VODREN-538495 format. One record per residue (C-alpha): residue in three letters; x, y negated, z. Coordinates in nm, 4 decimals, decimal comma. Layout:
% VODREN-538495
{rec 'Ala' {X Y Z}}
...
END
This chain:
% VODREN-538495
{rec 'Met' {0,6338 -1,0618 1,3965}}
{rec 'Val' {0,2550 -1,0647 1,4243}}
{rec 'Asp' {0,1091 -0,9990 1,7703}}
{rec 'Gly' {-0,0287 -0,6469 1,7927}}
{rec 'Ala' {0,1860 -0,5085 1,5112}}
{rec 'Asn' {0,3943 -0,3101 1,7614}}
{rec 'Asp' {0,0841 -0,1529 1,9155}}
{rec 'Ile' {-0,0598 -0,0691 1,5749}}
{rec 'Gly' {0,2588 0,0665 1,4136}}
{rec 'Ala' {0,4079 0,2603 1,7049}}
{rec 'Gly' {0,0642 0,3802 1,8173}}
{rec 'Ala' {-0,0150 0,5093 1,4692}}
{rec 'Ile' {0,2967 0,7276 1,4531}}
{rec 'Arg' {0,2182 0,8674 1,8007}}
{rec 'Arg' {-0,1349 0,9599 1,6907}}
{rec 'Leu' {-0,0005 1,1190 1,3706}}
{rec 'Ala' {0,2511 1,3224 1,5727}}
{rec 'Met' {-0,0289 1,4467 1,8003}}
{rec 'Leu' {-0,2201 1,5757 1,4963}}
{rec 'Glu' {0,0740 1,8097 1,4188}}
{rec 'Thr' {-0,0088 1,8061 1,0474}}
{rec 'Val' {0,3154 1,6654 0,9097}}
{rec 'Thr' {0,6863 1,6724 0,9866}}
{rec 'Ile' {0,8044 1,3488 1,1437}}
{rec 'Glu' {1,1725 1,2695 1,1120}}
{rec 'Pro' {1,3537 0,9996 1,3079}}
{rec 'Gly' {1,2349 0,6536 1,2140}}
{rec 'Leu' {1,4015 0,4387 0,9522}}
{rec 'Thr' {1,6783 0,2137 1,0817}}
{rec 'Asp' {1,6808 -0,1611 1,0240}}
{rec 'Asp' {1,9509 -0,1088 0,7595}}
{rec 'Glu' {1,7430 0,1574 0,5814}}
{rec 'Leu' {1,4343 -0,0647 0,5865}}
{rec 'Ala' {1,6332 -0,3606 0,4538}}
{rec 'His' {1,7759 -0,1428 0,1756}}
{rec 'Ile' {1,4297 -0,0169 0,0741}}
{rec 'Gln' {1,2864 -0,3680 0,0745}}
{rec 'His' {1,5752 -0,4976 -0,1354}}
{rec 'Glu' {1,5672 -0,1985 -0,3719}}
{rec 'Phe' {1,1935 -0,2238 -0,4437}}
{rec 'Asp' {1,1542 -0,6011 -0,4012}}
{rec 'Phe' {0,8888 -0,6159 -0,1288}}
{rec 'Glu' {0,8734 -0,6545 0,2488}}
{rec 'Phe' {0,6769 -0,4131 0,4617}}
{rec 'Ala' {0,3942 -0,5595 0,6688}}
{rec 'Asp' {0,4973 -0,5712 1,0351}}
{rec 'Asp' {0,2754 -0,2812 1,1449}}
{rec 'His' {0,3868 -0,0645 0,8501}}
{rec 'Arg' {0,7516 -0,1448 0,9260}}
{rec 'Leu' {0,7105 -0,0514 1,2942}}
{rec 'Phe' {0,5264 0,2661 1,1959}}
{rec 'Leu' {0,8182 0,3752 0,9745}}
{rec 'Ser' {1,0817 0,2710 1,2282}}
{rec 'Ser' {0,9059 0,4764 1,4972}}
{rec 'Gly' {0,9012 0,7919 1,2842}}
{rec 'Leu' {0,9140 0,8896 0,9175}}
{rec 'Pro' {0,6423 1,1322 0,8046}}
{rec 'Val' {0,7663 1,3579 0,5232}}
{rec 'Gly' {0,5862 1,6098 0,3023}}
{rec 'Asn' {0,2167 1,6387 0,2243}}
{rec 'Ser' {0,2055 1,3310 -0,0045}}
{rec 'Trp' {0,3957 1,1022 0,2331}}
{rec 'Pro' {0,6572 0,8875 0,0587}}
{rec 'Asp' {0,9984 0,9979 0,1803}}
{rec 'Trp' {1,1598 0,6561 0,1946}}
{rec 'Arg' {1,4878 0,8065 0,3127}}
{rec 'Ser' {1,5473 1,0983 0,0763}}
{rec 'Ala' {1,3156 1,0889 -0,2253}}
{rec 'Pro' {1,4710 1,0027 -0,5614}}
{rec 'Arg' {1,4563 0,6305 -0,6392}}
{rec 'Arg' {1,2541 0,6978 -0,9546}}
{rec 'Ser' {0,9840 0,8857 -0,7587}}
{rec 'Leu' {0,9540 0,6049 -0,5069}}
{rec 'Gln' {0,9470 0,3447 -0,7850}}
{rec 'Gln' {0,6562 0,5316 -0,9470}}
{rec 'Leu' {0,4659 0,5340 -0,6163}}
{rec 'Val' {0,5243 0,1628 -0,5685}}
{rec 'Arg' {0,4127 0,0878 -0,9280}}
{rec 'Leu' {0,1104 0,3192 -0,9256}}
{rec 'Pro' {-0,1573 0,0616 -0,8267}}
{rec 'Val' {-0,0457 -0,1835 -1,0972}}
{rec 'Asp' {-0,0036 0,0939 -1,3543}}
{rec 'Gly' {-0,3536 0,2152 -1,2684}}
{rec 'Ile' {-0,4982 -0,1297 -1,3333}}
{rec 'Leu' {-0,3096 -0,1512 -1,6645}}
{rec 'Phe' {-0,4491 0,1904 -1,7588}}
{rec 'Ala' {-0,8000 0,0640 -1,6762}}
{rec 'Val' {-0,7394 -0,2476 -1,8880}}
{rec 'Glu' {-0,6322 -0,0359 -2,1842}}
{rec 'Trp' {-0,8739 0,2566 -2,1603}}
{rec 'Arg' {-1,1693 0,1505 -1,9436}}
{rec 'Glu' {-1,2267 -0,2090 -2,0556}}
{rec 'Phe' {-1,1372 -0,3421 -1,7103}}
{rec 'Trp' {-1,0637 -0,7141 -1,6850}}
{rec 'Gly' {-0,9985 -0,9081 -1,3644}}
{rec 'Ala' {-1,2709 -1,1528 -1,2668}}
{rec 'Asp' {-1,0253 -1,4432 -1,2274}}
{rec 'Trp' {-0,8150 -1,3699 -1,5357}}
{rec 'Gly' {-1,0070 -1,5851 -1,7817}}
{rec 'Ile' {-1,1124 -1,4671 -2,1257}}
{rec 'Arg' {-0,9778 -1,1293 -2,2279}}
{rec 'Pro' {-0,7528 -1,1515 -2,5353}}
{rec 'Pro' {-0,8942 -0,9517 -2,8272}}
{rec 'Arg' {-0,5682 -0,7709 -2,9098}}
{rec 'Met' {-0,4768 -0,4961 -2,6625}}
{rec 'Lys' {-0,1100 -0,5933 -2,6682}}
{rec 'Asp' {-0,2010 -0,9473 -2,5575}}
{rec 'Ala' {-0,4530 -0,8220 -2,3006}}
{rec 'Leu' {-0,1890 -0,6003 -2,1397}}
{rec 'Arg' {0,0649 -0,8830 -2,1409}}
{rec 'Ser' {-0,1880 -1,1146 -1,9740}}
{rec 'Ala' {-0,2892 -0,8471 -1,7210}}
{rec 'Asn' {0,0779 -0,7916 -1,6344}}
{rec 'Tyr' {0,1179 -1,1657 -1,5825}}
{rec 'His' {-0,1772 -1,1794 -1,3419}}
{rec 'Leu' {-0,0785 -0,8610 -1,1570}}
{rec 'Ala' {0,2708 -0,9984 -1,0925}}
{rec 'Arg' {0,1033 -1,2726 -0,8866}}
{rec 'Val' {-0,1141 -1,0621 -0,6561}}
{rec 'Pro' {0,0012 -0,9073 -0,3275}}
{rec 'Gln' {0,1986 -0,5896 -0,3803}}
{rec 'Leu' {0,0631 -0,2701 -0,2322}}
{rec 'Val' {0,3041 -0,0341 -0,0556}}
{rec 'Pro' {0,2412 0,3422 -0,0452}}
{rec 'Leu' {0,1396 0,4820 0,2919}}
{rec 'His' {0,0136 0,8324 0,2078}}
{rec 'Ser' {-0,1180 0,9880 -0,1124}}
{rec 'Asn' {-0,3182 0,7149 -0,2911}}
{rec 'His' {-0,3530 0,5059 0,0260}}
{rec 'Tyr' {-0,1746 0,1717 0,0487}}
{rec 'Leu' {-0,1049 -0,1210 0,2760}}
{rec 'Pro' {-0,0282 -0,4675 0,1419}}
{rec 'Ala' {0,3306 -0,5847 0,1601}}
{rec 'Gly' {0,4174 -0,8933 0,3590}}
{rec 'Arg' {0,6480 -0,9634 0,6507}}
{rec 'Gly' {0,4637 -1,1581 0,9170}}
{rec 'Thr' {0,1360 -0,9789 0,8455}}
{rec 'Ser' {-0,0348 -0,6944 1,0250}}
{rec 'Gly' {-0,3732 -0,5310 1,0690}}
{rec 'His' {-0,4744 -0,5084 0,7040}}
{rec 'Pro' {-0,7183 -0,2352 0,6020}}
{rec 'Val' {-0,5726 0,0774 0,4451}}
{rec 'Leu' {-0,6813 0,0789 0,0817}}
{rec 'Ser' {-0,7510 0,3821 -0,1324}}
{rec 'Val' {-0,6542 0,2924 -0,4895}}
{rec 'Tyr' {-0,7233 0,4855 -0,8076}}
{rec 'Gln' {-0,6980 0,2744 -1,1230}}
{rec 'Ala' {-0,9506 -0,0098 -1,0696}}
{rec 'Ala' {-1,1478 0,1811 -0,8045}}
{rec 'Val' {-1,0499 0,0478 -0,4616}}
{rec 'Ser' {-1,2040 0,1262 -0,1257}}
{rec 'Cys' {-1,1193 0,0668 0,2387}}
{rec 'Cys' {-1,0456 0,3993 0,4033}}
{rec 'Ala' {-0,9557 0,2530 0,7450}}
{rec 'Thr' {-0,9820 -0,0825 0,9188}}
{rec 'Asp' {-0,6063 -0,0812 0,9870}}
{rec 'Leu' {-0,3114 0,1535 1,0298}}
{rec 'Ser' {-0,4175 0,2736 1,3754}}
{rec 'Asp' {-0,7730 0,3435 1,2548}}
{rec 'Tyr' {-0,6260 0,5517 0,9717}}
{rec 'Phe' {-0,5122 0,8152 1,2239}}
{rec 'Asp' {-0,7809 0,7668 1,4875}}
{rec 'Pro' {-1,0977 0,6627 1,3024}}
{rec 'Asp' {-1,3584 0,4626 1,4897}}
{rec 'Pro' {-1,6866 0,4617 1,2931}}
{rec 'Ser' {-1,8024 0,1483 1,4757}}
{rec 'Arg' {-1,5175 -0,0566 1,3217}}
{rec 'Val' {-1,5977 -0,2084 0,9843}}
{rec 'Pro' {-1,3027 -0,2940 0,7592}}
{rec 'Ala' {-1,2784 -0,6533 0,6441}}
{rec 'Pro' {-1,1126 -0,6952 0,3043}}
{rec 'Thr' {-0,8048 -0,9173 0,3371}}
{rec 'Val' {-0,5990 -0,8774 0,0205}}
{rec 'Gln' {-0,6299 -1,1133 -0,2744}}
{rec 'Phe' {-0,7384 -0,9387 -0,5966}}
{rec 'Trp' {-0,7423 -0,5858 -0,4505}}
{rec 'Ser' {-1,0257 -0,6747 -0,2106}}
{rec 'Asp' {-1,2317 -0,7991 -0,5063}}
{rec 'Leu' {-1,2264 -0,4439 -0,6467}}
{rec 'Ile' {-1,3644 -0,2788 -0,3323}}
{rec 'Arg' {-1,6817 -0,0849 -0,3953}}
END
């Protein structure tokens, strides 16, 4: 586990609880976290994992990892990639490192899917805000993702709940950081 992940994750849930804006259920157990990671084929970043094990926010656009239907969670997990594919098809988006765009849409989407399967997966945090997946990682900026429009909305998970305007987020996620405006 990355140093500082415990402070970031557990501290973030404490700050969220103090805001009294969302219901916080008991945190996810190790078995529940393992099941989610297996079910959706990713591993939570250490700070995200500790956040969810310290308390599970539910309602108000928070993913309910414990009780939401699998299909709903799958859609949330797929949303960043699906948004990029939408932008490829309807907004002429093409990744800077993807080479020459194929002229046929069918081939362009196939190629985009190929490239997107090789970038770090984003995991839903709240609404359209995401953290990158990855056991052994911590302290990534929280990304706001809508199709190919990506921005940093906090320097890390703790800053998401207790913003410090003097902290400047540093992009850390391959591909997704290249889209930050």
